[in-house]
C-alpha positions in Angstrom: 82.0 70.0 118.3 85.3 68.4 117.3 85.1 67.0 113.8 86.9 63.7 114.8 84.4 63.1 117.5 81.5 63.8 115.1 82.9 61.3 112.6 83.2 58.7 115.4 79.6 59.1 116.3 78.6 58.5 112.6 80.8 55.4 112.6 82.9 56.7 109.7 86.5 55.7 109.6 88.8 58.6 110.3 91.1 59.3 107.4 93.1 62.6 108.0 94.0 62.8 104.3 90.4 62.4 103.2 88.6 64.2 106.0 91.1 66.9 107.3 90.0 69.0 110.2 88.6 72.4 109.3 90.4 75.2 111.1 90.7 78.9 110.8 93.9 80.3 109.4 96.2 81.3 112.1 99.8 82.5 111.6 100.2 82.9 115.4 101.2 86.5 114.8 99.7 89.0 117.1 99.7 92.8 117.1 98.2 95.6 119.1 95.4 97.8 117.8 93.1 100.5 118.9 89.3 100.9 118.7 87.5 103.2 116.3 87.8 106.3 118.5 91.3 105.3 119.7 90.7 105.3 123.4 91.0 101.5 124.0 93.8 99.1 123.0 93.6 95.4 122.6 95.6 92.5 121.0 94.5 91.3 117.6 95.2 88.1 115.7 96.7 88.3 112.2 93.6 88.7 110.0 93.1 86.5 106.9 90.0 88.1 105.5 88.7 91.6 105.0 85.8 91.2 107.5 88.1 90.3 110.4 90.6 92.9 109.5 88.3 95.9 109.0 85.2 95.1 110.9 85.1 92.3 113.4 88.0 93.5 115.5 86.6 97.0 115.8 83.1 95.8 116.3 84.3 93.7 119.3 85.8 96.9 120.8 82.6 98.9 120.0 80.8 97.0 122.7 83.5 98.0 125.3 84.2 101.5 124.3 82.7 103.3 121.3 79.2 101.9 121.2 77.6 104.8 123.0 79.3 107.5 120.9 77.5 109.3 118.1 78.2 107.7 114.7 77.9 108.8 111.1 77.1 105.4 109.5 78.1 104.6 105.9 75.5 102.9 103.6 75.9 99.1 103.2 74.3 96.4 101.2 70.7 95.6 102.3 69.5 92.4 100.7 66.0 91.9 99.3 66.5 88.1 98.7 67.5 85.4 101.2 70.5 84.3 99.1 72.2 87.4 97.7 75.2 86.9 95.4 78.6 88.5 95.3 79.4 90.6 92.2 81.4 88.8 89.5 85.0 89.9 89.1 84.8 92.0 86.0 86.9 94.9 87.2 89.8 96.0 85.0 93.3 95.9 86.3 94.1 99.5 85.3 92.3 102.8 85.3 89.9 102.5 82.5 86.7 104.1 83.7 86.4 106.7 81.0 87.4 104.2 78.3 84.9 101.7 79.7 82.1 104.2 79.7 82.8 105.0 76.0 83.0 101.3 75.1 79.7 100.7 77.0 78.0 103.5 75.0 79.2 102.0 71.8 78.0 98.5 72.8 74.6 99.9 73.6 74.4 101.5 70.2 75.4 98.3 68.4 73.6 95.7 70.5 70.8 97.3 72.6 69.7 95.1 75.5 66.2 94.4 76.5 64.7 93.2 79.8 64.1 89.7 78.4 67.7 89.1 77.5 69.8 86.9 79.7 72.6 89.0 81.1 74.4 88.9 84.4 73.6 91.6 86.9 77.1 93.0 86.9 76.8 93.5 83.1 73.4 94.9 83.5 74.6 97.4 86.0 77.5 98.5 83.9 75.2 99.1 80.9 72.4 100.7 83.0 69.9 98.0 82.0 69.3 96.4 85.4 65.6 95.7 86.2 65.9 95.0 89.9 66.1 97.7 92.5 67.6 100.2 90.1 64.4 100.5 88.2 63.9 100.7 84.5 64.9 103.5 82.2 63.7 104.4 78.7 65.7 103.2 75.8 68.2 105.5 74.2 66.5 106.9 71.1 69.8 107.1 69.3 70.3 103.4 69.9 67.3 102.4 67.8 65.1 101.4 70.7 61.3 100.9 70.4 60.2 103.1 73.3 58.0 105.7 71.6 57.5 107.5 74.9 61.2 108.2 75.2 62.1 111.9 75.1 63.1 112.9 71.6 61.6 109.9 69.8 60.3 111.2 66.5 60.8 114.8 67.5 63.6 117.4 67.5 63.6 117.7 71.3 66.9 117.1 73.0 66.9 113.6 74.6 67.0 113.6 78.4 70.3 112.4 79.9 70.1 109.1 81.6 71.0 109.3 85.3 74.3 107.8 86.2 74.5 104.6 88.3 76.1 106.6 91.1 72.8 108.5 91.5 70.6 105.5 91.5 69.5 103.1 94.2 72.1 100.5 95.1 71.4 96.9 94.2 69.6 94.7 96.7 70.4 91.3 95.1 74.1 91.5 94.5 76.8 92.9 96.8 80.4 94.1 96.5 82.8 91.4 97.9 85.6 93.9 98.4 85.7 97.6 99.2 84.6 100.7 97.4 87.3 102.0 95.0 87.6 103.8 91.7 87.5 100.6 89.6 84.8 98.6 91.4 81.4 98.0 89.7 79.0 100.9 90.1 75.7 100.5 91.9 77.0 97.9 94.4 77.7 98.2 98.1 79.6 95.9 100.5 78.0 94.0 103.3 79.8 96.0 105.9 81.9 99.2 105.9 85.6 99.1 106.4 85.5 102.7 107.6 84.2 104.3 110.8 83.3 107.8 111.8 82.5 108.7 115.4 82.2 111.8 117.6 84.2 111.8 120.7 82.5 114.8 122.2 82.0 118.6 121.7 84.8 120.8 120.4 85.8 121.9 123.9 86.6 118.3 124.9 89.9 118.8 123.1 92.6 120.7 125.1 95.0 122.5 122.9 97.7 122.7 125.6 97.6 119.0 126.7 96.6 117.2 123.5 94.7 114.0 123.2 94.4 111.9 126.4 94.7 108.4 124.9 96.9 105.4 125.3 99.8 104.5 123.1 101.0 107.9 122.0 104.7 108.6 122.0 105.3 111.6 124.3 104.9 114.9 122.5 103.1 113.5 119.5 99.5 113.5 120.8 98.6 117.0 119.6 96.3 118.2 116.8 97.5 121.0 114.5 95.5 124.3 114.4 93.6 125.2 111.3 92.4 128.8 111.2 89.3 129.2 109.0 88.1 132.6 107.8 84.4 133.2 108.4 83.1 135.4 105.7 81.2 138.3 107.3 79.9 141.6 106.0 82.7 144.2 105.9 82.2 147.2 108.2 82.3 149.7 105.4 79.3 148.1 103.6 76.8 149.2 106.2 74.6 152.1 105.0 74.1 154.7 107.8 70.9 156.8 108.1 72.0 160.4 108.1 68.8 161.3 110.0 69.8 159.3 113.0 73.4 160.2 113.7 74.6 159.0 117.2 75.5 161.4 119.9 79.2 162.3 120.3 81.3 159.6 121.9 78.6 157.0 121.3 79.2 153.9 119.3 77.3 153.5 116.0 74.6 150.8 116.3 75.7 147.6 114.7 79.4 148.6 114.5 82.0 147.0 116.7 84.4 149.3 118.3 87.1 146.5 118.2 87.4 146.4 114.4 90.9 146.1 113.1 92.1 149.2 111.4 92.6 148.8 107.6 90.6 145.6 107.4 87.1 145.0 106.2 86.3 142.1 108.6 85.5 142.0 112.3 87.7 140.4 114.9 85.4 137.4 115.2 85.8 136.3 111.5 88.4 133.6 112.4 87.3 130.2 113.6 90.0 127.7 114.8 89.7 124.0 113.9 92.2 121.3 114.7 93.4 118.4 112.6 95.6 115.4 113.4 96.9 112.6 111.1 97.5 109.6 113.5 99.8 106.7 112.6 99.8 103.3 114.5 102.3 100.5 114.3 101.8 96.8 115.0 103.0 97.2 118.6 100.3 99.8 119.4 102.7 102.8 119.3 101.0 105.9 118.0 102.1 109.3 116.8 100.8 112.3 114.8 102.5 113.7 111.7 102.5 117.4 110.8 103.5 116.6 107.2 105.0 114.0 104.9 107.8 112.2 106.8 107.6 114.7 109.6 106.6 113.3 113.0 105.2 115.8 115.4 107.2 116.7 118.5 105.7 119.2 120.9 107.5 120.2 124.1 104.6 122.1 125.6 101.8 124.6 125.0 100.6 122.9 121.8 102.0 122.8 118.3 102.7 126.0 116.4 102.7 124.5 112.9 99.4 125.0 111.0 97.5 122.1 109.4 97.3 123.9 106.1 100.4 122.3 104.7 99.4 118.8 105.6 95.9 119.3 104.2 97.3 120.5 100.8 99.8 117.6 100.5 99.5 113.9 99.8 100.1 112.3 103.2 101.9 108.9 103.3 99.8 105.9 104.2 102.9 104.1 105.7 105.8 105.6 107.6 108.8 104.1 109.4 108.0 103.8 113.0 110.2 106.0 115.3 110.5 103.0 117.6 112.4 100.4 115.7 113.1 96.9 117.1 116.4 95.1 117.4 115.9 93.2 114.2 117.0 94.2 110.8 113.4 94.3 109.4 111.9 97.8 109.6 108.7 98.4 111.4 106.1 100.5 109.6 103.3 102.6 111.0 100.1 103.0 109.1 97.8 106.0 109.0 94.8 104.8 110.9 92.8 107.8 112.1 92.1 111.4 111.2 91.1 113.6 114.2 89.1 116.8 113.3 87.8 119.4 115.8 85.0 121.4 114.2 84.5 124.6 116.2 81.2 125.9 117.4 80.9 128.4 114.5 78.7 129.0 111.4 80.6 126.6 109.3 80.8 123.0 108.1 83.8 120.8 107.3 83.4 118.5 104.4 85.5 115.3 104.5 86.4 113.4 101.3 88.9 110.6 102.1 90.7 109.0 99.2 93.5 106.5 99.7 95.8 104.9 97.0 97.5 101.9 98.8 100.1 101.3 96.1 101.6 102.4 92.9 99.5 102.7 89.8 97.5 100.9 88.5 96.3 100.5 92.1 92.9 102.1 92.4 91.8 104.8 94.8 89.7 103.7 97.8 87.1 105.7 99.5 84.2 105.2 101.9 80.7 104.3 100.8 79.7 107.9 101.2 82.3 110.0 99.3 81.4 113.4 100.8 80.8 113.5 104.5 79.6 116.7 106.2 80.9 117.2 109.8 78.5 119.4 111.8 79.8 122.2 113.9 81.0 121.8 117.5 82.4 118.3 117.6 85.6 116.2 118.0 85.3 113.7 115.1 87.5 110.6 114.5 87.7 108.9 111.1 89.1 105.4 111.3 90.8 104.2 108.1 90.7 100.6 107.0 93.3 98.2 108.3 93.6 96.4 105.0 92.6 97.5 101.5 91.0 94.7 99.4 89.8 94.6 95.8 87.6 92.0 94.2 90.8 90.4 92.9 92.5 90.3 96.3 94.3 92.5 98.8 96.7 95.4 98.2 99.7 94.3 100.2 101.7 96.7 102.4 105.1 97.9 101.1 108.1 95.7 101.2 111.6 96.8 102.3 112.7 97.9 98.8 109.5 99.7 97.8 109.0 103.4 97.8 106.6 104.6 100.5 105.6 107.6 98.4 103.4 105.4 96.2 101.2 104.6 99.2 99.3 107.8 100.0 96.2 109.6 101.3 95.2 112.1 98.6 95.4 115.8 99.4 92.3 117.8 99.9 90.7 115.5 102.4 89.1 118.4 104.3 87.6 121.6 103.2 85.6 124.2 105.1 82.3 125.8 104.0 80.9 128.8 105.9 77.2 129.1 106.5 
C-alpha cells in the first residue's frame, strides 16, 4: 500500500519532510549475472545489502535452474529464540588473532568470569565463558577458579586443554551480521551463506574437446584445464611370488599386468585425470576462464594443453581487466565467480579450501562456513564465490582504477587430492 494513501486514510496531514516515503535503494544500475551453476543468465539490480548481493539473486535463479541439482550446503545460523540478536562489532581492524588470544588468556587469569556475571555474548564467546548453546566448561585451575572437579585441581596431573571455539557448537542466540572471515568473532554463523556448491552431473558430463556448454563465454575460453593425479598403487616388484606355483611358459603371472611400463614401479592405471577451471564474469555477463594470473585461456580446438598445476599453486587474482572493454575510458573489471572441478571416477577425493583476500592488508581472509570441503569422486562440481565481501564494519570495495589488482586474490592451494 502506498504510504501517502495510508496516511490519507488515517486523516493525517501529509508532510513530505516529516513523513518521507520509504523506498528501497536503487541506483538504476543493472548488470548481468549467472546462477549458481552458471547455466542461466539474468539481469540484476545494483545490490545495496549483502543478502541481495550474495543470496537473493541466486536464490531466485535456483527455482528456475539449480534447484534440482545436488548441493553441498554450508552451515548457517539456527535460532533457538524468537528474537536473535546480531553480534556486536568487536572485531579488530588488523590481523590480531594470535595477540587477542594471548590477551584473552591474560584477562582470564587476572579477572576470571563466572556464569552470574553480566557480560555480552560476544565477550563471553571470545573468552570461552558462554553458557548458552556452547555449554559450560570447567574453570582453568591456573586462573584460581573454585571448580574442585577440574582436572589438575590439587594434583600434579596435567590440566586438560579447553576445546577451541571452532570445535564447539555455534551460538543459537546471536548471529554473524557479515560473512565468515579471519577476524570475525568465533562461534558465530551468518543467517545465510554467501557461497554455493552444486553438482552439475557426473564426471563424464564434461567434454574435454568441446568444453562447457554454457551461455556468456567468450569463444575459446570455456575449457577446463587438465590435472593429472597420481594414484598410489602397490609397485609391481613388491609382490611376493610363491616358488611352488610358477606359471607355465608364456603364461602371465597372476596379479601382474603385462602392460606395466618398463623401469617404473607403478601400473598404467595409476594416473587419474581431473579438470579445473577458474571462471571470471564481468558486469555485462561476459565470461572466460584463466589458466594463470593475468592469463586468459584461449583454445582453438581439442581442449587446452596447459596443466592446472601452475594455477593451483599460485595466488589467482580476484579481479581482472575484462577482455571486452567498452567505449568509455573507465575500465571494465571481471570478477572470479566460479571454480569448476571435475572429480574423476577413481579412488580419490579432492579437498577444497577456498580463501579469498578481497583487498590489501589489513583486509581479512574470507572463507565459507565450512573451511574444508570434500568433493566425492565422479562429479562435475561448481563453487560459486560471493558477489560482495562484507565484514561487520562494512563492505570490502572493489578496486579503483589506480589500485593494484594483485592485492585482491584467491589464495593458492584451493584444491588438493587425497587418494583412498
